[in-house]
C-alpha positions in Angstrom: 175.9 102.7 152.9 173.0 101.3 154.8 173.4 98.4 157.3 172.2 94.9 157.0 168.9 95.3 158.9 168.1 98.4 156.8 168.8 96.7 153.5 166.8 93.6 154.5 163.9 95.8 155.5 163.4 96.8 151.9 162.4 93.3 150.8 160.9 91.8 154.0 157.5 93.5 153.9 153.9 93.0 152.7 151.1 95.5 152.4 153.5 98.1 151.0 153.2 100.3 147.9 155.5 100.2 144.9 155.3 102.6 142.0 157.6 103.6 139.1 158.9 107.2 139.0 161.3 108.2 136.2 164.1 105.6 136.4 163.3 104.7 140.0 161.0 102.3 141.8 159.6 103.7 145.0 158.7 101.5 148.0 156.9 102.8 151.1 155.4 101.4 154.3 153.9 97.9 154.8 154.6 95.5 157.6 156.6 92.5 158.7 155.3 89.9 161.1 153.7 86.6 161.9 150.0 86.0 161.8 149.5 89.6 160.8 146.0 89.0 159.5 142.9 87.2 160.7 139.5 86.6 159.1 137.7 86.8 162.4 138.6 90.3 163.6 140.8 92.6 161.5 140.4 95.4 164.1 141.7 93.3 167.0 144.8 94.5 168.8 147.9 93.7 166.7 149.7 92.1 169.7 147.7 88.9 169.2 145.3 88.3 166.3 146.0 84.7 165.3 143.9 81.6 165.7 146.4 79.8 168.0 146.5 79.8 171.7 148.2 83.0 172.9 150.3 81.1 175.4 151.7 78.8 172.8 152.1 81.3 170.0 155.5 82.9 170.3 155.6 85.2 167.3 152.4 87.1 166.9 153.5 90.7 166.6 153.6 92.6 163.4 156.0 95.4 162.9 155.0 98.2 160.6 157.6 99.8 158.5 158.5 103.4 159.2 156.3 105.8 157.3 158.8 108.7 157.3 161.2 106.7 155.1 160.8 106.2 151.4 163.0 103.8 149.6 164.2 104.5 146.0 165.6 101.7 143.8 167.7 103.1 140.9 167.0 100.9 137.9 170.1 102.2 136.1 172.7 101.1 138.6 170.8 98.6 140.8 171.3 100.5 144.1 168.7 101.0 146.9 168.8 104.1 149.0 166.4 105.5 151.7 165.2 109.0 151.9 164.0 110.8 155.0 160.7 112.7 154.5 159.2 115.6 156.4 155.9 117.4 156.7 152.6 115.9 157.5 153.8 112.3 157.5 151.1 109.6 157.3 150.8 107.0 160.0 152.4 103.6 159.5 150.1 101.9 157.1 149.4 98.7 155.1 147.2 98.1 152.0 147.2 101.7 150.8 146.4 102.7 147.2 149.1 104.7 145.5 149.8 106.5 142.2 152.3 109.0 140.9 151.0 112.1 139.1 153.7 114.5 137.8 156.2 114.8 140.7 153.7 113.8 143.5 153.1 110.4 145.1 149.5 110.1 146.2 148.5 107.7 149.0 144.9 106.8 149.9 143.4 104.7 152.7 144.9 101.6 154.1 145.0 100.1 157.6 147.1 101.9 160.2 149.2 100.1 162.8 147.3 101.3 166.0 144.0 103.1 166.4 142.9 102.4 170.0 139.1 102.1 169.9 138.9 103.8 166.5 138.8 102.3 163.1 142.1 101.1 161.7 140.8 101.4 158.2 141.4 104.9 156.8 140.1 107.2 154.1 142.7 110.0 154.3 144.6 111.2 151.2 148.2 112.2 151.4 150.7 113.3 148.8 154.5 113.4 148.8 156.3 116.0 146.7 159.1 113.8 145.4 161.7 116.4 144.7 161.5 117.9 148.2 160.3 114.8 150.0 157.6 116.8 151.9 154.3 115.2 152.8 151.0 117.0 152.8 147.7 115.7 154.2 145.0 116.9 151.8 141.5 118.0 152.7 139.5 117.8 149.5 136.0 119.1 149.1 133.3 116.8 148.0 132.0 113.5 149.4 134.9 111.7 151.1 135.2 108.0 150.0 134.6 105.3 152.6 137.4 103.7 154.6 139.1 100.8 152.9 142.4 99.1 152.2 143.7 96.8 149.4 142.2 99.0 146.6 144.0 100.2 143.5 144.9 103.5 142.0 146.2 105.1 138.8 146.8 108.5 137.3 145.3 109.9 134.0 145.4 113.3 132.5 145.9 115.3 135.7 143.7 113.3 138.0 144.0 110.2 140.3 141.5 107.4 140.1 140.7 104.7 142.7 138.8 101.4 142.5 137.6 98.8 145.0 138.9 97.7 148.4 137.8 96.1 151.7 136.6 98.0 154.7 133.8 98.9 157.1 130.2 99.1 155.9 129.7 102.7 154.7 126.6 104.9 155.5 123.7 104.0 153.3 123.2 107.7 152.5 126.7 107.9 150.8 126.7 104.5 149.2 126.4 105.0 145.4 128.3 101.8 144.7 127.9 98.1 145.5 129.0 96.9 148.9 129.2 93.1 149.4 129.1 92.4 153.2 131.6 89.9 154.6 129.0 87.8 156.5 131.4 84.9 157.2 134.2 86.7 158.9 132.8 90.0 160.3 129.0 89.5 160.6 128.5 92.0 157.9 130.4 94.9 159.5 133.1 94.7 156.9 133.0 94.0 153.2 134.2 94.5 149.6 133.2 97.4 147.3 133.3 98.4 143.7 133.5 102.1 144.4 135.1 104.1 141.5 136.1 107.6 142.5 138.7 110.2 141.7 140.6 113.2 143.0 141.3 116.4 141.1 144.4 118.2 142.3 143.5 121.4 140.4 140.3 121.9 142.4 141.4 119.8 145.4 138.2 117.9 145.3 136.8 114.4 145.3 134.4 113.5 142.5 132.5 110.5 141.1 133.2 109.9 137.4 130.1 109.2 135.3 130.9 105.9 133.6 129.3 103.8 130.9 128.9 100.1 130.8 128.8 97.7 133.8 131.1 98.4 136.6 133.1 95.2 137.7 131.9 93.4 140.9 133.3 94.4 144.3 136.8 93.1 145.1 139.9 93.7 147.1 143.5 92.6 146.8 143.3 93.0 143.0 145.9 94.6 140.7 145.7 97.4 138.2 147.8 99.0 135.5 147.2 101.7 132.9 148.5 101.6 129.3 147.7 104.5 126.9 144.1 105.5 127.8 143.0 102.1 129.2 143.2 101.2 132.9 143.1 97.4 133.5 142.0 95.5 136.6 142.8 91.9 137.1 141.8 89.4 139.8 141.0 90.1 143.5 138.8 88.5 146.1 135.2 88.9 147.0 133.8 86.6 149.7 135.5 83.2 149.5 136.0 83.5 145.7 139.2 84.6 144.1 138.7 85.7 140.5 140.7 85.9 137.2 138.4 88.5 135.8 140.1 91.1 133.5 138.4 94.4 132.8 139.5 97.7 131.5 138.0 101.2 131.5 138.6 103.4 128.6 139.6 106.6 130.4 138.9 108.8 127.3 135.2 107.8 127.3 134.9 106.3 130.9 133.5 103.2 129.4 133.9 99.8 131.2 134.7 96.8 129.1 133.2 93.3 129.5 135.3 90.6 131.2 137.7 90.2 128.3 139.3 87.1 129.9 136.0 85.3 129.4 136.5 85.5 125.6 139.9 83.8 125.5 140.2 80.5 123.6 143.0 79.2 125.8 143.4 78.5 129.5 144.8 81.4 131.6 145.8 81.9 135.2 143.6 80.7 137.9 141.7 83.1 140.0 143.9 84.9 142.6 144.3 87.8 145.0 147.4 89.6 146.3 149.0 89.3 142.8 150.7 91.7 140.5 149.5 92.7 137.0 151.8 94.9 134.9 152.2 95.9 131.3 155.7 95.4 130.0 154.9 96.7 126.6 151.9 98.3 124.9 150.4 94.9 124.1 151.9 92.5 126.7 151.1 92.2 130.4 152.4 89.9 133.1 150.5 88.2 136.0 152.9 87.2 138.7 152.2 85.1 141.8 149.3 85.7 144.2 147.0 83.6 146.4 144.8 81.1 144.7 141.5 79.6 145.8 141.6 77.8 149.3 144.6 79.9 150.3 147.1 78.2 148.0 150.0 80.4 147.0 150.5 80.6 143.2 153.8 79.3 141.9 153.5 80.6 138.3 153.5 83.7 136.2 151.8 84.3 132.9 152.1 86.7 130.0 149.2 87.8 127.9 149.3 89.3 124.4 146.5 91.7 123.5 144.8 92.4 120.2 144.9 95.8 118.7 141.7 96.9 120.3 142.5 95.0 123.6 139.2 93.1 123.2 141.0 89.7 122.9 144.1 88.2 124.4 146.2 85.1 124.4 147.7 83.7 127.6 151.1 82.0 127.8 152.3 80.3 130.9 156.0 81.0 131.5 157.9 77.8 131.9 160.4 79.1 134.4 159.3 77.9 137.8 159.0 80.5 140.6 158.9 80.4 144.3 155.5 81.2 145.8 155.1 85.0 146.3 151.9 86.5 147.8 151.1 90.2 148.5 154.2 91.4 146.8 154.3 94.6 144.6 155.7 94.9 141.1 156.7 97.9 139.1 157.8 98.1 135.5 160.8 100.4 134.8 160.4 101.8 131.2 164.0 103.0 131.1 165.5 99.6 131.6 162.5 97.4 130.6 162.7 95.5 133.8 159.8 94.2 136.0 161.0 94.9 139.6 159.2 92.7 142.2 159.6 93.6 145.9 158.3 91.9 149.1 155.7 89.3 149.7 155.5 86.0 151.6 155.8 82.4 150.5 152.5 81.3 152.0 149.0 82.6 152.8 149.2 85.8 154.9 146.6 84.2 157.2 149.1 81.5 158.1 152.4 83.2 157.8 155.4 83.2 160.2 158.0 85.9 160.1 160.4 83.6 158.4 158.0 83.2 155.5 158.8 86.8 154.3 160.8 86.8 151.1 164.0 88.8 151.6 165.1 89.2 148.0 163.8 91.1 145.1 163.0 89.6 141.8 163.9 91.2 138.5 162.5 90.0 135.1 164.3 91.7 132.2 162.4 92.2 128.9 165.3 93.7 127.0 169.0 93.1 127.2 170.8 95.2 129.8 172.8 98.3 128.7 176.5 98.0 128.3 176.9 100.3 131.3 174.9 98.0 133.5 176.6 94.9 132.2 180.0 96.4 132.8 179.0 97.6 136.3 177.7 94.1 137.2 180.9 92.5 136.0 183.1 94.9 138.0 181.0 94.4 141.1 181.1 90.6 140.8 184.9 90.8 140.7 185.3 93.3 143.5 186.0 90.7 146.2 189.3 89.9 144.4 192.1 91.9 145.8 193.6 92.7 142.4 190.2 94.0 141.3 190.0 96.2 144.4 193.3 97.7 143.6 192.2 98.5 140.0 188.9 99.8 141.2 190.7 102.4 143.3 192.0 103.9 140.0 188.5 104.6 138.8 187.0 108.1 139.1 185.6 108.5 142.6 182.0 108.5 141.5 182.4 105.2 139.8 184.5 103.8 142.6 181.9 104.7 145.2 179.2 103.1 143.2 181.1 99.9 142.8 181.8 99.7 146.5 178.2 100.5 147.5 176.9 97.9 145.1 179.4 95.3 146.3 178.5 95.9 150.0 174.8 95.8 149.3 175.2 92.5 147.4 177.1 90.9 150.2 174.4 92.0 152.7 171.6 90.6 150.6 173.4 87.3 150.0 174.2 86.7 153.7 
């Protein structure tokens, strides 16, 4: 069983990736820290990048999570466990784009922890073979996408697709997309893009899909989710604006939709970045948390019901209040019909202290738990009782070990 610091490190992170895989949720990388971001100079040394006086700012260092460790959350029994990886392990990274295709986890881009005088934004592509836990750094043919972080990714019919992000200004010769320069915070050296590109594992090559319709505006810190043959993109930031745009691309025809959120007859969520957008059924999606305009953390979550052709939707604001959660990640486990939310901070990442990291996961169930899970939870809740411990020792070893591990993990997370 992992110790207290290891268990806490699962949840206390931002800039991480979270993806569903079979009956697991996979969490990798990210960072913990105070004042880990700055508008003025994102490439400044990480030891001090806040707007306060260095002599009076006591907690300015960000600690990146180990990149050789991948955490697995078992949705069936509620246990977290780390796995050591080998091979060509990526550097410690935040803001990468991630997707699972077959038994491989693909990681693109992001911002590395240290780079000396080099760019911290990356455009490397890695994949992790999940059964063997061996990393491989890929060297695809074709035009390499520009460096960026805070983009999105999804897999469809044997290929991995990527959209958007924030990073250095690309070379004009290779720019076949819109780049919106960040004039306010980087004098135009950095900016947002609406680059839509893809990777084909069969040919090990980058390629630019030929799309129809109007590509959505540049953005970063948005969220994406694919259902059937449609990949949806919600929210994000460009310039000082945080949007509540909602688009989809029909992957079977590579046709972009209009902003379908503009056609709704009812109010929906305010514009936001660093949110999560997940489908929890074929017609229902959930927007959770995020950072609203003027750097205000969102304290709400919304459900939207789509029409048969996904051209119209109805928003419903969930009445259950939530604590602010920004730059978290959420994955929907189809086996248990649970939305698993990991990480995040309770205020703007530009103003955060280390204690603003949220150290507990959030689970929203969309179907009743199985009898197995209910029984396991009940036994774990009773385990502190000495009589229950005695009876637990009579269980088969596999079940007894599971109850003990869950009980220890629960105690650590509650302390």
